[in-house]
C-alpha positions as CSV (number, residue, x, y, z in Angstrom):
1,M,21.7,-23.9,7.6
2,K,18.4,-23.9,5.7
3,Q,18.8,-22.6,2.1
4,A,16.9,-22.0,-1.1
5,L,17.8,-22.0,-4.9
6,L,16.5,-18.6,-6.5
7,I,16.2,-18.3,-10.1
8,I,15.2,-15.1,-11.4
9,D,13.6,-13.7,-14.6
10,A,14.8,-17.0,-16.5
11,Q,11.8,-16.3,-18.9
12,Q,11.3,-17.6,-22.5
13,A,11.4,-14.1,-24.1
14,L,14.0,-12.6,-21.8
15,I,16.5,-15.6,-22.7
16,D,15.8,-15.9,-26.2
17,G,15.1,-12.2,-26.9
18,E,12.2,-10.3,-28.1
19,Q,11.7,-8.8,-31.5
20,V,15.0,-6.7,-31.3
21,K,17.4,-8.4,-29.0
22,T,19.1,-11.9,-30.0
23,G,18.8,-13.5,-26.6
24,V,21.2,-13.4,-23.8
25,Y,24.8,-14.3,-23.7
26,K,25.6,-18.0,-24.0
27,K,22.0,-18.9,-23.5
28,E,22.6,-22.6,-24.1
29,R,25.1,-22.8,-21.3
30,L,23.0,-20.6,-19.1
31,I,19.8,-23.1,-19.4
32,A,22.2,-26.1,-18.8
33,N,23.8,-24.6,-15.7
34,I,20.4,-23.8,-14.2
35,N,19.1,-27.2,-15.0
36,H,22.3,-28.7,-13.5
37,V,21.8,-26.5,-10.2
38,I,18.2,-27.5,-10.2
39,Q,19.1,-31.1,-9.9
40,K,21.6,-30.6,-7.3
41,A,18.9,-28.8,-5.2
42,L,16.4,-31.6,-5.7
43,D,19.1,-34.3,-4.8
44,E,19.7,-32.2,-1.7
45,N,16.0,-31.5,-0.9
46,I,16.5,-27.7,-1.4
47,P,13.5,-25.6,-2.0
48,I,13.4,-24.1,-5.7
49,I,11.8,-20.4,-6.2
50,F,11.3,-18.9,-9.5
51,V,10.7,-15.0,-9.9
52,R,9.3,-13.8,-12.9
53,D,9.0,-10.1,-14.2
54,I,5.6,-9.0,-15.3
55,D,7.3,-6.7,-17.8
56,V,8.5,-9.6,-19.8
57,S,6.0,-10.1,-22.6
58,N,3.4,-8.1,-20.9
59,G,3.0,-10.7,-18.2
60,E,1.3,-13.3,-20.4
61,G,1.8,-15.9,-22.9
62,P,4.7,-18.4,-23.5
63,G,7.2,-15.7,-23.5
64,F,6.4,-14.7,-19.8
65,E,6.8,-18.3,-18.6
66,V,10.0,-19.7,-17.4
67,H,12.2,-20.9,-20.4
68,G,10.6,-24.1,-21.8
69,D,14.0,-25.8,-21.8
70,I,14.4,-25.2,-18.0
71,H,13.0,-27.9,-15.8
72,V,10.6,-26.4,-13.3
73,P,10.0,-28.8,-10.5
74,N,6.2,-29.2,-9.5
75,N,6.9,-28.3,-5.9
76,S,8.6,-24.9,-6.9
77,V,7.5,-21.6,-5.7
78,I,6.8,-18.8,-8.1
79,F,6.6,-15.1,-7.3
80,N,6.0,-12.4,-9.9
81,K,7.5,-9.0,-9.6
82,A,7.0,-5.5,-11.2
83,A,10.2,-4.1,-10.4
84,T,13.8,-4.7,-10.8
85,N,14.2,-5.8,-7.0
86,A,12.8,-9.4,-6.8
87,F,12.1,-8.4,-3.1
88,Y,10.2,-5.6,-3.6
89,G,6.3,-5.7,-3.8
90,T,6.6,-9.5,-3.5
91,G,6.3,-12.0,-0.9
92,L,9.8,-13.4,-1.3
93,K,11.2,-12.1,1.8
94,A,8.4,-13.0,4.0
95,Y,8.5,-16.5,2.3
96,L,12.2,-16.9,3.1
97,E,11.9,-15.8,6.6
98,E,9.0,-17.9,7.3
99,Q,10.9,-21.0,5.8
100,Q,13.8,-19.9,8.0
101,I,16.3,-19.7,4.8
102,K,19.7,-18.2,5.6
103,H,21.4,-18.8,2.4
104,L,20.4,-18.2,-1.2
105,V,21.9,-19.7,-4.2
106,I,20.9,-17.2,-7.2
107,M,21.0,-17.6,-10.9
108,G,19.1,-15.8,-13.8
109,C,18.9,-12.8,-15.9
110,Q,19.8,-10.0,-16.2
111,T,23.3,-9.7,-14.7
112,E,23.2,-5.8,-14.1
113,A,19.9,-5.4,-13.3
114,C,17.8,-8.1,-11.4
115,I,20.6,-10.2,-10.5
116,D,22.8,-7.4,-9.1
117,T,19.8,-6.0,-7.3
118,A,18.8,-9.3,-5.6
119,V,22.2,-10.0,-4.4
120,R,22.6,-6.8,-2.6
121,T,19.1,-6.7,-1.4
122,A,19.5,-10.3,-0.1
123,T,22.7,-9.3,1.9
124,V,21.0,-6.2,3.5
125,S,18.1,-8.4,4.3
126,G,20.1,-10.7,6.4
127,F,21.0,-13.7,3.9
128,D,24.2,-15.2,3.0
129,V,24.3,-15.4,-0.9
130,T,26.2,-17.6,-3.4
131,L,26.1,-16.2,-7.1
132,V,26.5,-18.9,-9.5
133,G,29.2,-17.1,-11.7
134,D,28.2,-19.1,-14.7
135,G,24.6,-19.0,-14.1
136,H,23.4,-15.5,-14.8
137,S,23.6,-13.6,-18.2
138,T,22.5,-10.6,-20.1
139,Y,23.0,-8.7,-23.5
140,D,25.5,-6.5,-24.7
141,S,25.0,-2.7,-23.9
142,K,25.9,0.2,-25.8
143,M,29.3,0.3,-23.7
144,L,30.3,-3.2,-22.7
145,T,29.6,-6.7,-24.1
146,A,27.6,-9.1,-22.2
147,E,30.8,-11.0,-21.3
148,Q,32.3,-7.9,-19.8
149,I,29.2,-7.2,-17.7
150,I,29.2,-10.7,-16.3
151,L,32.8,-10.7,-15.5
152,H,32.6,-7.4,-13.8
153,H,29.7,-8.3,-11.5
154,N,31.4,-11.6,-10.7
155,R,34.3,-9.7,-9.8
156,I,32.6,-6.8,-7.7
157,L,29.9,-9.3,-6.1
158,H,32.5,-12.0,-4.9
159,G,33.0,-10.9,-1.3
160,H,30.5,-8.2,-1.3
161,Y,29.3,-7.6,2.3
162,N,26.6,-5.8,4.4
163,V,27.7,-6.0,8.0
164,Y,27.5,-9.5,8.6
165,H,25.8,-11.1,5.4
166,F,27.7,-11.2,2.0
167,S,27.9,-12.9,-1.3
168,M,30.5,-15.4,-2.9
169,V,30.6,-16.2,-6.4
170,R,31.1,-20.0,-7.4
171,N,30.2,-21.9,-10.3
172,A,27.6,-24.5,-11.1
173,E,29.9,-27.3,-10.9
174,E,31.0,-26.4,-7.4
175,D,29.3,-27.8,-4.2
176,L,26.9,-24.7,-4.1
177,F,24.9,-25.8,-1.3
178,T,27.8,-26.1,1.1
179,P,28.3,-22.4,1.7
180,T,31.8,-21.1,2.1
181,H,31.0,-17.8,3.5
182,N,32.3,-18.7,7.0
183,N,35.8,-19.4,5.4
184,Y,35.9,-15.7,5.1
185,R,34.4,-14.1,8.0
């Protein structure tokens, strides 16, 4: 089964926080886990795709770029998006179909927005998804802590399905590129 690593909005300003934000929850762990999974993908010759949100730092400068501590391989594919949905208005879905990708491993920011939307859209679009449970993050909201938001999404997105395709939540240390979806079908 062809698969890809999809890293969404792992941008400098979003992870570190812009003027009023302090940065995402456990940002050092997030960066370490992203780099760990990138290395796994490289070791298995899995394509690596980054998606950047053009609303971050007004789509320019160092804040817009993938975080400086994240290893971005030279052969990575990068898409820019203008919406919460990484598939909307980008060439992401067409690229995945052209490459015959069937399984996506998803990581990045923000849990309750772009990550949640990507997981759900991917399953509707015919992909199986492995969400890296310790590979996405967010900020505290007015009602919930970032930790609560992450735990909640890991719970509700584990086993989330759309007809034939669904998502599983696994951690960075697991064998993410050996999908477990068929064990649950």
